[in-house]
Each structure stands twice: as C-alpha cells, then as structure tokens.
N, C-alpha and C positions, 0 to 999 in steps of 0.2 A: 503495501498500501503508499510504503514511505520513497521507494523507485519510481512507481509511475504516481504518483504525488509530485512532483520534484522534475521530471517530461514534462508533464502537464504544465507546466507551470513555465520553470525556463527554458523547453529544446519542443515548446508544439505550438506552429505562428497557428492564427484563424483561418488560417488559407489553407490550411489541409485536416481537413473534414478528416479522414476515412485514420490521420493518423490519432488525431486527436479523438473520435467516439468507436476506437478499436480498443484508445489506453481509457477510456470510462464503462467501455462493459465489461471489461476483466478487475478492470478497480470495486464499480460496483459489486461484483462476482465475490471478489474479496473477503471488500467490507462485505456482504451477509452471511457471507462465513460464518468470517471469522464471529459477528452477530452469533447467528444461533450456537457456537460450536464451542466457545470461552465462555460463556456462565456459570461455571463458577471459579473463574477470575472477582475479586473486590473490586467496587466500584471504584478506587484513588488508583487502581489501575487502566484500570480505565480513563478516567482524565486525564494520566501524564497521558496515555496515545493518545485521547483529542487536541491536546494541548500543542504534545512535541508537530504532530501532524497539517498542526495550525500554525505551528513556528516556520516550517519546510516553505514559502512560500513569502515568506516575510521579507524577503529584497529584490520579489518579481515584481514587473507592473503588469497590471492585470492585461491581460492579451485577449481574453473576450469581453471586453466592453471598454468603451470610451469614456463611459460616465465619470469618473477622476475626473478627468482636467477641468466639468465646469463643476464637481467636488471645493477642487485647490484654489479656481479661479473666484466662485464665490463666501471663499476664504481667504483672499485674499483682498475684496472687495472689501470687507467688516473690516480688517485690518486698516488698513488708510482711510478707513471712516465712510465710504461710499457701501449704501446701503443696497442691498444684490437684489431687492425687489421695483427696482427704480427704474433702471438700468437695464438693455438688453446689450448681451455680447457686441453687436454691430454696436447701439449705440456711443458704446462705449468706444471705442478701438482706435471710433476717428475721432477722437478727445485725446489729443495728441497729449495736453499735458498733465493728464495723471501720469502715463504712463510714459519716463524712457527709459526704459529696460528692453533688452529686444526676449526676457521671462517673460515676463508679463503677456506681451504685444504676440511675441510669434506660438512659444511650445504652448500654453496654456490655448487661445485663441484655436491652432489651428489645431491641435490635438483634438475639439472637442467636433459634433458635427453639426453639419448648418444645420437642422432643425435647433440647434443649442442653438445659435449665432442671434436669432432672429426671435428669439421666445426667452420673455421675463423668463424668470428662477422659479420648480413650483416645491419646490426642496421646505420647506415645513418650518419655523425657531430653533425646534428641539433640533437639526438637523444641520442650518446653521454657526450652531453654536458650536457644535461637533469637527463643524469644517475651517470655526474660525484657528480651533490647539493647533493642527502642522500652521496654518497664514502665522501664526505669532513668535513662533519656537529654529520656525525653519527658514528659510526662500529658496530654494532649487526644490524640485517634482520628488524627486529618491527619499528622500529625508522626511518629505508630509506625505506619501504610499503609506513608510512602514512606520511612523505616527497616529493615520486612519487605520492600517488596522491588524494595531495594537488598543488603539478603540473599541473593535470589534469583533476580538481573541477575548476581549476581553468582555465585554457585553455575549459573546458567545457561554463561557466559563458560566454566564451569572445564568440564563437559560436552562442554563445541564442542571444548575446544581436546585435550581425554585422551580423545576422539572423533576426535578428526584421529589423534593416537597410536595410540590402535586399528588405523584404517584404516590406514596406514605400517607397522604389524605385521604386517596380512595381507595386504599388496603388494595392493590396493585403492586408487580413485581418494581421496585428504582434501572430494573435489565431495559425497562420498554423504551426507557428515556434513549437511547446510542441508536437509534435509530432513527434521531434526528441526528443525538449529537455527534456520531460518528459518518452520517451519509457526506458521502464525496461531492454529494449540488451543494451539500449546505459548507461545507472547506472550500468547492470548487470557487462561490461563490460570495460569500462572507468576506469572510478571511485574504480569500482568494480576487473575487473579481474587486471586493470595496462595497456590495451591496450592504443599502444603512436596515431594510431590511431585519435582518438580524440585531437592529437593538431596538426596533418596534416590537419583531419576536421577546424580547428579554421583560419589556416593559410592560409587556401583552400581561406575558408570566407572571408577573410580578402584581397584576391587576386583579389578577382570576383566584388565587393561591390567595390574596388575600381579602376576595372575592370569600371566600369556600369556607375562612375563617373569622366572616360575619364582620373584618375589620375591614367596613364598607368604605371611609375617612380614607386611610390607604391604600384599596383598589381606586375611589375616583384617582386621587397625586394619578397612580402612575399608569391610568387609563389615558389619562391627560396629554401626559409625558409620551404614552404611547399616539396620542394624537396629532403633536405636533413634529412627533420624524416619519409619519404616517397617515395619507389621512383617514384606509379606512377603518380602522378598529369604530369609525363611529356607529356601522353596523351591527355594532353589536349591540346596543346598549340596548336593542329592546330587552333579546336575552339577561343582559342582567337585572334587565326588572318585574323577569319569570320568576327569576330566585329572590331578591327583595321583598317582593308583594306594594301594594300602593306608597304607603307612608316613605317606607326608605326611600323606597324610587326617586321619588317628585326631591327630594334631598340630594339623595349619589346627582342626576342629569343638572339637580341647580348649581350642584361642587363642581359635578366636571367643565358643564358652564363653563363656567366661571376662570378656574385652571386657566379651559385653553384659550379665555381670552384675555383672561389677564399674562397669559403666554406669547403669545401672538400682539398685544401692544410691545412688548421688546424691542418686534422690526416694525413690525403692519399696522400704517392705519385706512387709510379705507382704500382709497388709491390701489398702497401698494399690493392689500391684499386685493385689490381686481386683480390688478396683476396676473400676480400667482393664480385670483381661480377660472382669469382666463388660457395661461400656460397648460390647469387643468383638464381646462374643457380644452385643448385642442386634440389632448389625450382623444376623446368618443369621436371627434369627428374628421383628426388627419392619421388615427397612429393603428396600419395593420401587421399584424405579426403573429401565426402562430395561433390565430383563432377555430372554435370552433365550430358551434350554427350559428356565425356573423356571416365564419367564407363560405356557406349554406348558402345564407338571404344573399350575398354575391352574385355567386355565381345563377344564381335568379335572376338577383336584379340589370345580371353585362342580355339573359337574351332574351328578356322582356324588353329591358328600356334600353338595357347594351351602354349604360357606365355603371360608376361609381356608388352602390347607393348610400357608400359612409358615412357620409356624412347628417343621412337621416335616418337610416337607421343605428348610428352608435348611440344616439342618445334616449331612445326608443327602449332599446337596447337594458340600456344602465339604466332610466325609468322600468323598463318588466322585474328587474332583475331585483329594485329596488320593493318594491310588490311583491318580488316570492319570497323575500327576505320578510318581509315584515310579517308575508303570511305562512312560514315555519314560522319564526317566534310566536305567531296568534296560539297557534295545534301543536306545536309542540311541548307533549305532555310533562312538566318538570316533578323527577319520582327523587332527582336524586345532584346528584353535583356532575358529575357525570351525564347528568342529559346536556347543565345547560356549555357542555367542553362541548354535547356530540350537533347540537343547536349551532354554539359559533362555525362550527370543521363543513357544514352543511354550507352557512352561510357564505364562507369565504367562498364552498365547489360554485353555487348558481353566478356567483356575479366574474369567476371565471372562466366558466362558463359559455352565459355570454357575453365577452368583452371582448372586444373586434382585439387588442393585446394580450396576451398571456409568453412573459419573458420565459422564465429557465427559474427562474429566483423568487417569482411571486408566487409563485405553491409554496414558497419552503414558509407559511402558515397552515396554509391546510397539514403538510404534510411534520409541526410540533403537533397541531392539535391530535388528527390523525395515532400516533403513541404513544397517543392515553387507552385507548378505547380497543374494538379488533378489528378495525377497518384498518385494508392493506392497501385498497384504493390507495391510497397518497401515496402509502412507499414503492406499486410502479408506477404510478405519475412520472415522479424523483428521477425515474430510467429511462423514463422514455419520453421526458419532454427534450435531450437533451440531443435528441435529433435536426430541434430548430434551428440547430447550427453549424446543419451544413449549409444556412445561405449566406451564411460568411463564408463561404471556401467561393463565392462569385461575387463578378462585381458590380453585377449588378443588385445586388441581396435578393436576390429570390430564390423564396421557397420550395420547394421537390413536393410538391403535394403523397406525391404512396406516404412519406412518412408523418408527410399532415394528420392523412388519412387513414395508415396503421396505427398512428399514439393518442388516435382518437376512439378507433375503432374498439378498442382494447382496453382503453379506458372504461366507456361507456358501459362496455357488456363489464365489467371486474365491477363497477360503480353497479352495476344493474341487481347484477348477483350475490353479492355482499350484501346492499338494501333486501333483497329478498328472502337471506338469513339468516337476516340479521333484526330486524322491523318486527314488531308486536302490533295485535292492534290494541296496547294501552300506552303505545310512543304518543298517538295524539289525544289532543282535549284540551279545549281552550280554556276549562280552570279558571272558568270566572272566580263563583265563587270565591275559592281559596287564593283568589290576587289577592281582594281585599280585607281576608283576614290577616290578622296581626300576626307576621310571621315570628317563629320563631327558630332555635340554633336543632332544637330536639326532631323539627321538620327537614333535614339537611342529611339525609339517608345517606352511607359512602358507599352503603350494596353494591356490584358492576349484576 
C-alpha cells in the first residue's frame, strides 16, 4: 500500500489513466484485504498505519486536482488585506499595483483553471481561514501545500477518533472506522489532493457525536463550522430535528443560524455573499461531470431539442433533491441514533445522484456515514468513482461513456439490492406525535 501511494503521488501523471487506475485497483484490493484479515490488530497500530500512509504524499504537489492553486491564491489575498470574495482573479490580475512578484501573478493564476479565473471564490469562511495559515507562514507553493496537507491530516485523524467514539456509542465494532480511515479514495483526495471535504467531515462527525450525547449546544457549534467549510451540511438539519423534537429543534436551528451568520460576518457582507452564491449557482448551470440522472436527461435533451439543457435541468434537479431530502427526513422513522446517521447518508446519496457534477471526493461523506451501517454501496462507489479520472487522459477533458455507465449501473444495482435487504416496514413513519413530545435521553436507544 505504501509503495502504491508513493507511485500514484510522485510518479503517475494524471494523463496516464491506465497506470493510475491499475495502481488504484490493486491499492483498493490491498486495503480491503488488510481491513478484512487484520482485525486482531489494535486500534493504535491501525492509526499509526493511517498516519504513515497520509504522510507519504506530504511533499507531492496534487496531481489529480488544480484546486490548490485557488486555495493558496485566496490565502495570499487575505494575507495582503484583500477580501477574496470581493474580486475575481481576472479582475485582480489586471491591477498590477497589487502585485510586484511573479509568484502570485504567474504561478498561481496560470495554475488555476479558466473557470476559476472568471468566478468569485465559492469557499466559505472557515475554508478561507485555513487558506490564510500557510500564506502567513510561507511565500512559496510547496511549503504552503505541505501546510494545507498537515491541516487535512489532522482533520482526518480527528475524524477517525470521533468515528471511533460514535461506533462505541452505537455499540458497534470500532474496526468499521477503517473502512473510511484507510480507504484509498480518502487518503488520495484529502491529504493527497487537498480537498477540504476532509475538514468538513471532521466537524460533521463531531456535531453528530455531540448530538447523540444530547449536548446539542456543542453539536450546533460544530454543525456551523461544517457549514462554513462546505455548505452541504445545511441539508442535514431536518434529520437533527427528528431527534431533538420541536422544542430543542427551535433552539438548535436558531443557534446554527446565529453562528453561521456570526462566522460569515468575518468576511462577508451582502455583496460578498452574493458574489459567493453566484459562483455556487454556476455549479448547477455550467458544470457537468460524472453525473447519472442528469446525463440521461441531457441525452434526451440533445435528441429532442438539439442542445444541452443544463441551465434549465440543473436547478430543477437541485429543487427535486431538496424536496426529496425533506420527504426522507419526514418519513424516515427515528428509532435510535443509527437511524439519524442513515437518514443523513441517504440525503447525501439523493443529492449526488441528482447532481450535475460528482467528483470522486464528493462521495466522501457518504462513505464515512455508510461505515457506521451495514450498507456497502458507499465502499463500492469509492472504487468505481475513480473511473471518472479517465477525463484527464485527453486534452478535451472528455469522459468515456462506458466508464460512466459501468459506474452507475453497478452502483444502482448494489444500492437497490441493499435497500431491499435492509429496509424494514417499521423504518418509515411520520412520527408527528413523537416529534411534539418532550425528548428524553432514554428514548435514544442505540441498538442496531
């Protein structure tokens, strides 16, 4: 595993898809065999192995993603007293009075994608604070990348330790946490390619753990931090309300709202928030990558209308996803704390299956939440989703339809079978009467 992580991180250009996917498949097989056959090893040994595997790529520049250039760019702006939500890179690059060195102007600007050049940053405030740290300490790319990797490695360690606590609370084997902690996708995409879903997951798991322990104040604080790392955890609030019932839900949602606003005011005003949301909205109307439902609709659009319907269909699918998640939250019966985790997991599943863009690291929240359950489709998806990196092997950044079809046919089949095997009649119920009863910690049975 160490040798394969080294090979992928340092010696595999993203254009060489055959070399990359061959190594990844072998790496995934080694990971799963190791997890399956070494359960007698102590948690401490597994943790040490997880840390070492993450440190292997510490000095490697991310090969499978260019996002880190924008991260460092935003951090450099903050360190110079410029709000990253105020200007696009294209606007700033023309103001030569701001920059007198080739570092910012040439390396970071040209390292970003053209889409990033013309859009405001879409990374919320907690992300921006993380980006600021290396900018205050270093003035070159490699040390800044190492610093960001250290932040994400620490976040991953936090996720593993909190995940262990959640499993202990649920009365489940703590060995299940390594389905997330040693998964090659997680190591490659977080500490390898610098995607801050890793930090969001750490905050989200802390929020879930405090929620299970009926420490809803602490849970709300961590939920707010998760939202200001990635906006997606907002869609999980209905599932939190299912556990807390109406009285505590009002307090919880109010506190989350207050904290999100308070954190946002560090960098955001009305105009800057509008700029950020403009960039977020572009996600639904312009970006298309590794989608499932949307690609089917897009093909129908080409046949019927002769053009891409993304600007119309993208927002519609987003609305359908929102309504579907609310319906799942309403009808998913709450019997124990594991039901809340399952509900959150399926919220992410619905969102990404109806999304126009599904990068490999997007499914990480599904993978970590699935590791607390008996569902294995998240684990299988973490193998199949890497087929999407075929797009990097050609200059036009075109996907291979056969790979997309293979990924989603297998995923939907496994998902259907697991839902059939694991869904019971008592898994559904509006529970309106229970929602308006006074909550009690005694009602939170953790039996599986």
